[in-house]
C-alpha positions in Angstrom: 21.6 72.8 8.4 19.3 69.8 8.9 17.0 69.1 6.1 13.9 67.1 7.0 11.3 66.7 4.2 7.8 67.8 5.0 5.3 65.1 5.7 1.8 65.4 4.7 -1.0 64.4 7.0 -1.9 60.7 6.7 1.3 59.8 5.0 3.0 56.8 6.6 6.3 57.2 8.5 8.8 55.2 6.4 11.6 55.5 9.0 9.8 54.3 12.1 11.9 51.6 13.7 10.2 48.2 13.6 7.4 49.1 11.2 8.2 46.0 9.2 7.8 43.8 12.2 4.4 45.3 13.0 3.3 44.9 9.4 4.5 41.3 9.4 2.6 40.6 12.6 -0.6 42.2 11.2 -0.3 40.3 8.0 0.4 36.9 9.7 -2.5 37.4 12.1 -4.8 38.3 9.2 -3.7 35.3 7.2 -3.9 32.9 10.2 -7.3 34.3 11.0 -8.6 33.6 7.5 -7.1 30.1 7.5 -8.5 29.4 11.0 -12.0 30.5 9.9 -11.8 28.2 6.9 -10.5 25.3 8.9 -13.1 25.9 11.6 -15.9 25.8 9.1 -14.5 22.7 7.4 -14.1 20.9 10.8 -17.6 21.9 12.0 -19.3 20.8 8.8 -17.5 17.4 8.9 -15.8 18.0 5.6 -13.5 15.5 4.0 -10.7 18.1 4.3 -9.4 16.6 7.5 -8.3 13.0 7.8 -9.8 10.6 10.3 -6.4 9.2 11.3 -5.3 12.3 13.2 -5.2 12.1 17.0 -5.4 15.2 19.1 -4.0 15.7 22.6 -7.4 16.7 24.0 -11.0 16.8 22.6 -10.7 13.9 20.1 -13.9 15.3 18.4 -13.0 17.3 15.3 -16.2 19.3 15.7 -15.0 20.8 19.0 -11.7 21.8 17.4 -13.6 23.4 14.6 -15.3 25.8 17.0 -12.0 26.6 18.7 -10.4 27.4 15.3 -13.4 29.5 14.2 -13.5 31.6 17.3 -9.8 32.2 17.4 -9.8 33.0 13.6 -12.4 35.7 14.1 -10.5 37.2 17.0 -7.3 37.1 14.9 -9.0 39.1 12.2 -10.1 41.7 14.7 -6.5 41.8 16.1 -5.0 42.2 12.6 -7.4 45.1 11.9 -6.4 46.8 15.2 -2.7 46.3 14.4 -3.0 47.7 10.9 -4.8 50.8 12.1 -2.4 51.2 15.1 -5.2 51.1 17.8 -3.7 51.1 21.3 -5.1 47.8 22.3 -3.9 46.1 19.1 -0.5 45.2 20.5 -1.8 43.4 23.6 -4.8 41.8 21.8 -2.5 40.6 19.0 -0.1 39.0 21.4 -3.0 37.3 23.2 -4.4 36.0 20.0 -1.1 34.7 18.8 -0.5 33.0 22.2 -3.9 31.3 22.1 -3.3 30.2 18.5 0.1 28.8 19.5 -1.5 26.8 22.3 -4.2 25.4 20.1 -1.7 24.5 17.4 0.4 22.7 20.0 -2.7 20.6 21.0 -3.0 19.5 17.4 0.6 18.6 16.9 -0.1 14.8 17.0 -2.4 15.1 14.0 -0.3 17.5 11.8 3.3 17.7 13.3 5.1 19.6 10.5 2.4 22.1 9.9 1.9 22.6 13.7 5.5 23.4 14.3 5.8 25.8 11.4 2.6 27.7 12.5 3.9 27.7 16.1 7.2 29.4 14.9 5.1 32.0 13.0 3.1 32.7 16.2 6.3 33.2 18.1 7.6 35.7 15.5 4.3 37.6 15.7 4.6 37.7 19.5 8.2 39.0 19.2 7.3 41.6 16.6 4.4 43.0 18.6 6.2 42.8 22.0 9.3 44.6 20.8 7.9 47.0 18.2 4.1 47.0 18.5 3.7 50.1 20.6 3.3 53.6 19.5 6.3 55.1 17.6 8.8 56.7 19.8 9.1 60.5 19.5 12.7 61.4 19.6 
């Protein structure tokens, strides 16, 4: 006799395959979104947070990069919300946001090489987690 415990409505499924990857992707997108918003505001306001010695691949103006980071940060926060609440567009939107963030990070690799490569790896892990496990749970 198979015994399967009853689940109450709204209770999360603990045994859904890949739920940890989806949670990781949502958390990392949320964290990256918050950091990108902070970095974007700091760059736009010409804060002393960034060094003047950094050289960027394109757009040597820090103010332009600030707007890129601010816009991508807001989009990442929206994607994290969509992933956490399992909206259907959250997987594709999260992958797109992680891809755009990875490209922006690679354009700033000359200014901050170690940080850029670490953030790039996190973006790749987010893309992997959402691409493999980000869809609706399989019924089986």
